Steps between C-alpha positions, in 0.01 A plus 500: 500500500538829677733527801245664714263209437784278612545672822129480559519135442776457753306708762189292424706190561612627845146586593375162385780324697385689823138392436613149443697510835181608680297213342769255589496622869122474505514146384779418750298638788204259442482167659487212236393146519810358363851607385391458127228769557756739655636523148186433278268769621362798316719759680823315427414415145384861417809640686731292288301584177527867578873459578534339151319785334730742669803298387378522140462880526863520629623291210321751255630798690855382502504524123548867524574573865860498614588232732636731758149653543321166574611450866436856573144483372447154668593651846172694489338156570589538874298825515200348325505192721507708814201711377306189383570318827366786701190526276412132484642350817486807721871457574652792696744727312774518752760758529769256372283415195460873427863565537598202279265608222622858535858378454380306184348817354795709575720240328280507192520886499874491527531240234303709246654831595 
């Protein structure tokens, strides 16, 4: 397997994890008739299924990607979650969120320079 494909797998896993978090939040915001249905509803089941798919992509990616690169790429998840929360939940992107994500991006740039 090509190393660039492995990096693509890892980045895809981060995007999948961000979408899974959005689904889990969507499921948590709904009112359920019992505690059992809080965990057995389509949003939660799909969210955890997507999280499992992302985990499998990570396992495949780590066959070629050095372990030191994993957490750096995973940190992009914060950026994706912020953007997806704005898009799906109309959450405000505050100055603190922007500064925090900018610090993450600067850290990634410094790591790879």
